[in-house]
MMTF fields as JSON, N, C-alpha, C and O atoms, coordinates in Angstrom:
{
  "mmtfVersion": "1.0.0",
  "mmtfProducer": "UNKNOWN",
  "numBonds": 383,
  "numAtoms": 384,
  "numGroups": 96,
  "numChains": 1,
  "numModels": 1,
  "chainsPerModel": [1],
  "groupsPerChain": [96],
  "chainIdList": ["A"],
  "bondAtomList": [4, 2, 8, 6, 12, 10, 16, 14, 20, 18, 24, 22, 28, 26, 32, 30, 36, 34, 40, 38, 44, 42, 48, 46, 52, 50, 56, 54, 60, 58, 64, 62, 68, 66, 72, 70, 76, 74, 80, 78, 84, 82, 88, 86, 92, 90, 96, 94, 100, 98, 104, 102, 108, 106, 112, 110, 116, 114, 120, 118, 124, 122, 128, 126, 132, 130, 136, 134, 140, 138, 144, 142, 148, 146, 152, 150, 156, 154, 160, 158, 164, 162, 168, 166, 172, 170, 176, 174, 180, 178, 184, 182, 188, 186, 192, 190, 196, 194, 200, 198, 204, 202, 208, 206, 212, 210, 216, 214, 220, 218, 224, 222, 228, 226, 232, 230, 236, 234, 240, 238, 244, 242, 248, 246, 252, 250, 256, 254, 260, 258, 264, 262, 268, 266, 272, 270, 276, 274, 280, 278, 284, 282, 288, 286, 292, 290, 296, 294, 300, 298, 304, 302, 308, 306, 312, 310, 316, 314, 320, 318, 324, 322, 328, 326, 332, 330, 336, 334, 340, 338, 344, 342, 348, 346, 352, 350, 356, 354, 360, 358, 364, 362, 368, 366, 372, 370, 376, 374, 380, 378],
  "bondOrderList": [1, 1, 1, 1, 1, 1, 1, 1, 1, 1, 1, 1, 1, 1, 1, 1, 1, 1, 1, 1, 1, 1, 1, 1, 1, 1, 1, 1, 1, 1, 1, 1, 1, 1, 1, 1, 1, 1, 1, 1, 1, 1, 1, 1, 1, 1, 1, 1, 1, 1, 1, 1, 1, 1, 1, 1, 1, 1, 1, 1, 1, 1, 1, 1, 1, 1, 1, 1, 1, 1, 1, 1, 1, 1, 1, 1, 1, 1, 1, 1, 1, 1, 1, 1, 1, 1, 1, 1, 1, 1, 1, 1, 1, 1, 1],
  "groupList": [{"groupName": "MET", "atomNameList": ["N", "CA", "C", "O"], "elementList": ["N", "C", "C", "O"], "formalChargeList": [0, 0, 0, 0], "bondAtomList": [1, 0, 2, 1, 3, 2], "bondOrderList": [1, 1, 2], "singleLetterCode": "M", "chemCompType": "L-PEPTIDE LINKING"}, {"groupName": "ALA", "atomNameList": ["N", "CA", "C", "O"], "elementList": ["N", "C", "C", "O"], "formalChargeList": [0, 0, 0, 0], "bondAtomList": [1, 0, 2, 1, 3, 2], "bondOrderList": [1, 1, 2], "singleLetterCode": "A", "chemCompType": "L-PEPTIDE LINKING"}, {"groupName": "SER", "atomNameList": ["N", "CA", "C", "O"], "elementList": ["N", "C", "C", "O"], "formalChargeList": [0, 0, 0, 0], "bondAtomList": [1, 0, 2, 1, 3, 2], "bondOrderList": [1, 1, 2], "singleLetterCode": "S", "chemCompType": "L-PEPTIDE LINKING"}, {"groupName": "TYR", "atomNameList": ["N", "CA", "C", "O"], "elementList": ["N", "C", "C", "O"], "formalChargeList": [0, 0, 0, 0], "bondAtomList": [1, 0, 2, 1, 3, 2], "bondOrderList": [1, 1, 2], "singleLetterCode": "Y", "chemCompType": "L-PEPTIDE LINKING"}, {"groupName": "PHE", "atomNameList": ["N", "CA", "C", "O"], "elementList": ["N", "C", "C", "O"], "formalChargeList": [0, 0, 0, 0], "bondAtomList": [1, 0, 2, 1, 3, 2], "bondOrderList": [1, 1, 2], "singleLetterCode": "F", "chemCompType": "L-PEPTIDE LINKING"}, {"groupName": "LEU", "atomNameList": ["N", "CA", "C", "O"], "elementList": ["N", "C", "C", "O"], "formalChargeList": [0, 0, 0, 0], "bondAtomList": [1, 0, 2, 1, 3, 2], "bondOrderList": [1, 1, 2], "singleLetterCode": "L", "chemCompType": "L-PEPTIDE LINKING"}, {"groupName": "LYS", "atomNameList": ["N", "CA", "C", "O"], "elementList": ["N", "C", "C", "O"], "formalChargeList": [0, 0, 0, 0], "bondAtomList": [1, 0, 2, 1, 3, 2], "bondOrderList": [1, 1, 2], "singleLetterCode": "K", "chemCompType": "L-PEPTIDE LINKING"}, {"groupName": "PRO", "atomNameList": ["N", "CA", "C", "O"], "elementList": ["N", "C", "C", "O"], "formalChargeList": [0, 0, 0, 0], "bondAtomList": [1, 0, 2, 1, 3, 2], "bondOrderList": [1, 1, 2], "singleLetterCode": "P", "chemCompType": "L-PEPTIDE LINKING"}, {"groupName": "ILE", "atomNameList": ["N", "CA", "C", "O"], "elementList": ["N", "C", "C", "O"], "formalChargeList": [0, 0, 0, 0], "bondAtomList": [1, 0, 2, 1, 3, 2], "bondOrderList": [1, 1, 2], "singleLetterCode": "I", "chemCompType": "L-PEPTIDE LINKING"}, {"groupName": "TRP", "atomNameList": ["N", "CA", "C", "O"], "elementList": ["N", "C", "C", "O"], "formalChargeList": [0, 0, 0, 0], "bondAtomList": [1, 0, 2, 1, 3, 2], "bondOrderList": [1, 1, 2], "singleLetterCode": "W", "chemCompType": "L-PEPTIDE LINKING"}, {"groupName": "GLY", "atomNameList": ["N", "CA", "C", "O"], "elementList": ["N", "C", "C", "O"], "formalChargeList": [0, 0, 0, 0], "bondAtomList": [1, 0, 2, 1, 3, 2], "bondOrderList": [1, 1, 2], "singleLetterCode": "G", "chemCompType": "PEPTIDE LINKING"}, {"groupName": "VAL", "atomNameList": ["N", "CA", "C", "O"], "elementList": ["N", "C", "C", "O"], "formalChargeList": [0, 0, 0, 0], "bondAtomList": [1, 0, 2, 1, 3, 2], "bondOrderList": [1, 1, 2], "singleLetterCode": "V", "chemCompType": "L-PEPTIDE LINKING"}, {"groupName": "ARG", "atomNameList": ["N", "CA", "C", "O"], "elementList": ["N", "C", "C", "O"], "formalChargeList": [0, 0, 0, 0], "bondAtomList": [1, 0, 2, 1, 3, 2], "bondOrderList": [1, 1, 2], "singleLetterCode": "R", "chemCompType": "L-PEPTIDE LINKING"}, {"groupName": "GLN", "atomNameList": ["N", "CA", "C", "O"], "elementList": ["N", "C", "C", "O"], "formalChargeList": [0, 0, 0, 0], "bondAtomList": [1, 0, 2, 1, 3, 2], "bondOrderList": [1, 1, 2], "singleLetterCode": "Q", "chemCompType": "L-PEPTIDE LINKING"}, {"groupName": "ASP", "atomNameList": ["N", "CA", "C", "O"], "elementList": ["N", "C", "C", "O"], "formalChargeList": [0, 0, 0, 0], "bondAtomList": [1, 0, 2, 1, 3, 2], "bondOrderList": [1, 1, 2], "singleLetterCode": "D", "chemCompType": "L-PEPTIDE LINKING"}, {"groupName": "THR", "atomNameList": ["N", "CA", "C", "O"], "elementList": ["N", "C", "C", "O"], "formalChargeList": [0, 0, 0, 0], "bondAtomList": [1, 0, 2, 1, 3, 2], "bondOrderList": [1, 1, 2], "singleLetterCode": "T", "chemCompType": "L-PEPTIDE LINKING"}, {"groupName": "ASN", "atomNameList": ["N", "CA", "C", "O"], "elementList": ["N", "C", "C", "O"], "formalChargeList": [0, 0, 0, 0], "bondAtomList": [1, 0, 2, 1, 3, 2], "bondOrderList": [1, 1, 2], "singleLetterCode": "N", "chemCompType": "L-PEPTIDE LINKING"}, {"groupName": "GLU", "atomNameList": ["N", "CA", "C", "O"], "elementList": ["N", "C", "C", "O"], "formalChargeList": [0, 0, 0, 0], "bondAtomList": [1, 0, 2, 1, 3, 2], "bondOrderList": [1, 1, 2], "singleLetterCode": "E", "chemCompType": "L-PEPTIDE LINKING"}, {"groupName": "CYS", "atomNameList": ["N", "CA", "C", "O"], "elementList": ["N", "C", "C", "O"], "formalChargeList": [0, 0, 0, 0], "bondAtomList": [1, 0, 2, 1, 3, 2], "bondOrderList": [1, 1, 2], "singleLetterCode": "C", "chemCompType": "L-PEPTIDE LINKING"}],
  "groupTypeList": [0, 0, 1, 2, 3, 4, 5, 6, 5, 1, 5, 5, 5, 7, 5, 5, 1, 5, 0, 8, 9, 10, 2, 11, 12, 5, 1, 6, 5, 1, 13, 2, 12, 5, 1, 14, 13, 15, 13, 16, 10, 12, 10, 8, 6, 5, 11, 17, 15, 1, 4, 5, 1, 7, 10, 8, 12, 5, 1, 11, 11, 17, 4, 12, 10, 12, 17, 8, 5, 5, 10, 18, 2, 6, 13, 10, 5, 15, 12, 5, 1, 17, 18, 17, 1, 17, 1, 5, 7, 1, 15, 17, 17, 2, 1, 13],
  "groupIdList": [1, 2, 3, 4, 5, 6, 7, 8, 9, 10, 11, 12, 13, 14, 15, 16, 17, 18, 19, 20, 21, 22, 23, 24, 25, 26, 27, 28, 29, 30, 31, 32, 33, 34, 35, 36, 37, 38, 39, 40, 41, 42, 43, 44, 45, 46, 47, 48, 49, 50, 51, 52, 53, 54, 55, 56, 57, 58, 59, 60, 61, 62, 63, 64, 65, 66, 67, 68, 69, 70, 71, 72, 73, 74, 75, 76, 77, 78, 79, 80, 81, 82, 83, 84, 85, 86, 87, 88, 89, 90, 91, 92, 93, 94, 95, 96],
  "secStructList": [7, 2, 2, 2, 2, 2, 2, 2, 2, 2, 6, 6, 2, 2, 2, 2, 2, 2, 2, 2, 2, 2, 2, 2, 2, 2, 2, 2, 2, 2, 2, 2, 2, 2, 2, 2, 2, 2, 2, 2, 6, 1, 1, 3, 3, 3, 3, 3, 3, 3, 3, 3, 3, 6, 6, 3, 3, 3, 3, 3, 3, 3, 3, 6, 6, 3, 3, 3, 7, 7, 3, 3, 3, 6, 6, 3, 3, 3, 7, 7, 7, 7, 7, 5, 7, 7, 7, 7, 7, 7, 7, 1, 4, 4, 4, 7],
  "xCoordList": [63.4, 62.989, 61.603, 61.022, 61.211, 59.548, 58.49, 57.454, 58.9, 57.676, 58.037, 57.098, 58.997, 59.014, 58.263, 57.763, 58.05, 57.528, 56.062, 55.367, 55.414, 54.113, 53.768, 52.797, 54.49, 54.144, 53.991, 53.145, 55.045, 54.644, 53.55, 53.081, 52.956, 51.904, 51.138, 50.535, 50.614, 49.673, 49.346, 48.214, 50.176, 50.165, 49.867, 49.524, 50.211, 50.453, 49.232, 48.599, 48.872, 47.344, 46.289, 45.373, 45.913, 44.931, 44.934, 44.089, 46.004, 46.419, 46.042, 45.395, 46.6, 46.691, 44.469, 43.948, 43.809, 42.909, 41.87, 41.125, 42.095, 41.854, 41.966, 40.958, 43.072, 43.873, 42.891, 42.411, 42.47, 41.682, 40.071, 39.464, 39.548, 38.559, 38.362, 37.538, 39.583, 39.444, 39.247, 38.74, 39.873, 40.106, 38.83, 38.455, 37.99, 36.947, 35.735, 35.091, 35.676, 34.78, 34.785, 33.834, 36.46, 36.371, 36.026, 35.225, 36.515, 36.045, 34.807, 34.388, 33.758, 32.267, 31.611, 30.597, 32.313, 32.01, 32.616, 32.148, 33.459, 33.703, 32.893, 32.737, 32.253, 31.57, 30.705, 30.407, 29.88, 28.559, 28.404, 27.257, 29.465, 29.721, 29.972, 29.499, 30.504, 30.987, 29.294, 29.053, 28.699, 27.626, 26.491, 25.867, 26.255, 25.841, 25.822, 24.824, 27.185, 27.809, 27.093, 26.024, 27.406, 27.024, 25.634, 25.199, 25.07, 23.336, 23.014, 22.249, 23.359, 22.49, 23.021, 22.321, 24.514, 24.498, 23.918, 23.968, 23.57, 23.635, 22.249, 21.752, 21.586, 20.608, 20.372, 19.552, 21.161, 21.552, 21.455, 22.118, 20.863, 20.662, 21.234, 20.684, 22.014, 21.941, 20.729, 20.819, 19.603, 18.769, 18.949, 18.468, 19.43, 19.749, 20.847, 21.029, 21.6, 22.096, 21.864, 21.271, 22.5, 22.294, 23.467, 23.785, 24.14, 25.178, 24.645, 23.724, 25.072, 24.805, 25.737, 25.553, 26.974, 28.065, 29.817, 30.058, 30.591, 31.653, 31.982, 32.221, 32.018, 32.29, 30.933, 31.029, 29.719, 28.423, 27.749, 27.527, 27.354, 25.713, 25.145, 25.572, 23.802, 22.283, 22.485, 22.656, 22.39, 21.939, 20.758, 20.486, 20.097, 19.26, 19.221, 19.095, 19.365, 19.776, 18.11, 17.387, 18.23, 17.321, 17.663, 18.281, 17.254, 17.745, 16.406, 15.424, 16.612, 15.76, 14.171, 13.558, 13.517, 12.469, 12.401, 11.602, 13.348, 13.193, 13.848, 14.594, 13.919, 14.497, 15.023, 14.17, 16.831, 17.332, 17.915, 18.967, 17.77, 18.284, 19.733, 19.717, 20.86, 22.058, 22.611, 22.19, 23.447, 24.057, 25.397, 25.883, 26.264, 27.655, 28.543, 28.185, 29.278, 30.347, 32.074, 31.994, 33.164, 34.319, 34.349, 35.508, 33.487, 33.655, 33.196, 33.41, 32.307, 31.407, 29.668, 29.186, 29.09, 27.802, 26.798, 26.905, 25.593, 24.718, 22.869, 22.444, 22.346, 21.086, 20.184, 20.13, 19.62, 18.754, 17.532, 16.815, 17.069, 15.461, 15.294, 16.12, 14.465, 13.781, 12.683, 12.43, 12.08, 10.606, 10.67, 11.473, 9.344, 9.188, 9.155, 8.547, 10.105, 10.474, 8.695, 7.671, 8.878, 7.515, 8.113, 9.172, 6.827, 7.324, 6.968, 6.051, 7.702, 7.725, 6.316, 5.915, 5.494, 4.647, 4.44, 5.514, 3.652, 3.324, 3.45, 2.874, 4.293, 4.247, 3.034, 2.463, 2.657, 1.415, 1.815, 0.881, 3.006, 3.467, 2.789, 1.698, 3.746, 3.249, 1.48, 0.998, 0.978, -0.662, -1.405, -2.627, -0.728, -1.57, -1.307, -1.904],
  "yCoordList": [115.859, 116.667, 117.408, 117.468, 117.876, 118.341, 117.229, 117.358, 116.15, 114.91, 114.584, 114.218, 114.618, 114.159, 115.1, 114.507, 116.666, 117.55, 117.337, 117.538, 116.949, 116.719, 115.377, 115.388, 114.397, 112.967, 113.315, 112.878, 114.297, 114.704, 115.447, 115.466, 116.15, 117.436, 116.274, 116.211, 115.118, 114.572, 113.686, 113.432, 113.406, 112.578, 113.062, 112.438, 114.832, 115.159, 115.996, 116.262, 116.399, 117.431, 116.755, 117.438, 115.38, 114.954, 114.83, 115.321, 114.092, 113.788, 115.157, 115.06, 116.4, 117.467, 117.68, 117.992, 117.483, 117.488, 116.507, 116.986, 115.387, 114.562, 115.212, 115.221, 115.613, 116.105, 116.982, 116.877, 118.153, 119.136, 118.899, 119.959, 118.13, 117.492, 117.085, 117.523, 115.861, 114.936, 115.887, 115.545, 117.247, 118.213, 118.697, 118.72, 119.189, 119.651, 118.68, 119.077, 117.574, 116.646, 116.136, 115.673, 116.299, 116.268, 117.455, 117.382, 118.508, 119.592, 119.722, 119.818, 119.764, 119.59, 118.475, 118.798, 117.083, 116.245, 116.338, 115.605, 117.178, 117.719, 118.868, 118.884, 120.021, 120.872, 120.445, 120.778, 119.222, 118.983, 117.992, 117.776, 117.335, 116.558, 117.427, 117.132, 118.223, 119.391, 120.743, 121.295, 120.789, 121.35, 120.455, 120.986, 118.963, 118.052, 118.102, 118.129, 118.118, 118.042, 119.115, 118.806, 120.794, 121.616, 121.874, 122.556, 121.301, 121.557, 120.493, 120.899, 119.221, 118.471, 118.57, 118.376, 118.947, 118.906, 120.663, 121.176, 121.063, 122.681, 122.769, 122.042, 123.717, 124.161, 126.056, 126.847, 126.305, 127.421, 127.316, 126.437, 127.955, 127.488, 128.74, 129.77, 128.996, 130.45, 130.214, 129.346, 131.15, 131.294, 132.146, 131.702, 133.069, 134.024, 135.197, 135.937, 135.377, 136.542, 137.459, 136.963, 139.027, 139.65, 140.704, 141.156, 141.04, 141.901, 143.363, 143.581, 144.373, 145.839, 146.585, 147.481, 146.209, 147.057, 146.756, 146.283, 146.918, 146.293, 146.323, 147.406, 145.034, 144.859, 145.077, 145.275, 144.96, 145.469, 144.238, 144.108, 143.117, 142.133, 141.759, 141.483, 141.806, 141.788, 139.927, 139.404, 139.3, 137.813, 137.737, 138.38, 136.58, 135.865, 134.728, 133.725, 134.736, 133.302, 133.019, 133.718, 131.427, 130.904, 130.059, 129.047, 130.385, 129.969, 129.818, 130.559, 128.584, 128.273, 128.738, 129.485, 128.446, 129.015, 130.356, 130.659, 131.185, 132.66, 133.025, 132.101, 134.052, 134.117, 135.695, 136.493, 136.221, 136.916, 137.82, 137.325, 139.007, 140.083, 140.074, 139.513, 140.283, 140.43, 141.591, 141.502, 142.735, 143.276, 143.027, 143.005, 142.827, 141.946, 143.242, 143.624, 143.59, 144.716, 143.812, 142.795, 144.501, 144.72, 145.106, 145.468, 145.51, 145.504, 145.144, 145.413, 144.22, 143.01, 143.08, 143.945, 142.075, 141.939, 142.685, 142.768, 143.355, 143.795, 143.055, 142.598, 143.254, 142.823, 143.53, 144.672, 143.462, 144.642, 144.578, 145.508, 143.259, 142.927, 140.85, 140.051, 140.603, 139.695, 139.037, 139.482, 138.418, 137.582, 135.781, 134.849, 136.058, 134.132, 133.497, 133.813, 132.454, 131.941, 131.819, 132.058, 131.312, 131.462, 129.818, 129.372, 129.364, 127.96, 128.422, 129.167, 127.926, 128.185, 128.053, 126.89, 128.97, 128.681, 127.169, 126.615, 126.655, 125.104, 125.881, 126.938, 125.169, 125.375, 124.501, 123.689, 124.823, 124.629, 122.97, 122.173, 122.499, 121.286, 120.409, 119.866, 120.541, 119.926, 120.18, 119.61, 120.93, 120.823, 120.18, 120.325, 119.383, 118.431, 116.784, 115.922],
  "zCoordList": [114.309, 115.274, 115.454, 116.537, 114.467, 114.52, 114.737, 115.389, 114.107, 114.57, 115.893, 116.601, 116.338, 117.764, 118.742, 119.698, 118.699, 118.987, 118.776, 119.773, 117.611, 117.536, 118.434, 119.191, 118.325, 119.254, 120.59, 121.37, 120.847, 122.605, 122.788, 123.925, 121.825, 121.771, 121.446, 122.518, 120.663, 120.737, 122.069, 122.483, 122.458, 123.998, 125.49, 126.494, 125.182, 126.468, 126.338, 127.36, 125.28, 125.527, 125.618, 126.077, 125.308, 126.025, 127.4, 128.15, 127.764, 129.01, 130.052, 131.095, 129.507, 130.447, 130.566, 131.637, 129.566, 128.985, 130.259, 131.114, 130.049, 130.899, 132.715, 133.423, 133.132, 134.448, 134.943, 136.072, 133.83, 134.175, 133.94, 133.789, 133.9, 133.575, 135.022, 135.825, 135.236, 136.435, 137.887, 138.955, 137.47, 138.692, 139.1, 140.273, 137.856, 137.853, 138.756, 139.727, 138.232, 138.823, 140.059, 140.69, 140.526, 142.147, 142.845, 143.777, 142.52, 143.245, 143.423, 144.576, 142.121, 142.078, 143.253, 143.872, 143.506, 144.226, 146.224, 147.096, 146.41, 147.125, 147.699, 148.92, 146.811, 147.093, 147.698, 148.845, 146.673, 147.193, 148.337, 148.728, 148.947, 150.279, 151.404, 152.502, 151.284, 151.843, 152.33, 153.404, 151.304, 151.607, 152.456, 153.375, 152.05, 152.904, 154.162, 154.883, 154.541, 155.983, 156.363, 156.89, 156.242, 156.884, 157.215, 158.142, 156.418, 156.227, 157.18, 158.054, 157.301, 157.848, 159.875, 160.869, 159.753, 161.489, 161.961, 163.079, 161.102, 162.271, 161.886, 161.025, 162.564, 162.83, 162.126, 162.593, 161.167, 160.57, 158.924, 158.373, 158.354, 157.07, 156.049, 156.439, 155.041, 154.355, 153.155, 152.288, 153.287, 152.451, 151.289, 150.247, 151.245, 150.358, 150.225, 151.191, 149.002, 149.693, 148.194, 147.236, 148.179, 147.307, 147.595, 148.695, 146.113, 146.257, 146.264, 145.478, 147.013, 146.862, 146.382, 145.558, 146.945, 146.584, 146.885, 147.995, 146.288, 146.559, 148.001, 148.533, 148.788, 149.834, 151.022, 152.234, 150.195, 150.959, 150.397, 149.193, 151.537, 150.922, 152.039, 153.16, 151.404, 152.307, 151.933, 150.832, 153.235, 153.488, 154.517, 155.531, 153.779, 154.608, 155.06, 154.359, 156.771, 157.034, 158.238, 158.947, 157.787, 158.784, 159.601, 159.272, 161.03, 162.461, 163.205, 163.153, 163.974, 164.878, 164.189, 164.951, 163.031, 162.673, 162.043, 161.157, 162.594, 162.171, 161.012, 160.688, 160.152, 158.908, 159.333, 159.723, 159.216, 159.531, 158.79, 158.387, 158.353, 157.524, 157.784, 158.879, 157.56, 157.873, 157.1, 155.947, 157.266, 156.464, 156.272, 157.403, 155.453, 155.767, 154.895, 153.781, 155.346, 154.626, 155.676, 156.366, 155.46, 156.189, 156.818, 157.022, 157.783, 158.741, 160.505, 161.687, 159.41, 160.181, 159.596, 158.866, 160.091, 160.441, 161.261, 162.485, 160.423, 161.479, 160.916, 159.855, 162.082, 162.117, 161.255, 161.712, 160.479, 160.221, 160.277, 160.647, 159.847, 160.608, 160.853, 160.41, 161.369, 161.803, 161.401, 160.281, 161.624, 161.181, 161.333, 161.367, 161.386, 161.194, 159.643, 158.62, 159.981, 158.486, 157.908, 158.547, 156.335, 155.79, 155.089, 154.648, 155.302, 154.349, 152.561, 152.213, 151.884, 150.521, 149.86, 149.825, 149.34, 148.501, 147.859, 147.622, 147.642, 146.689, 145.221, 144.962, 144.338, 143.026, 142.57, 143.298, 141.025, 140.567, 140.18, 140.271, 139.806, 139.592, 141.052, 141.227, 141.761, 143.08, 143.736, 144.714, 143.077, 143.59, 142.564, 142.535, 141.592, 140.676, 141.006, 140.361]
}
């Protein structure tokens, strides 16, 4: 009786681990494909977010060549600032 338990455990434990690994890989693949679709088809891009407090966050969004600073809370979005989008400075690696 105890041997059958260990045999079942030896068969099902690797199967369970394989199923978990496969679902994680599938989720990463789906997430990358979804991110590619949203960036290619639209003119809006989320540049950066910062967590301030529970339920309060700052977000920088690039839209039509302008960067917009948004305050995000449970009540909604508020535009805090807006400026021209800056090109990222060249790194030392790309300069060489």
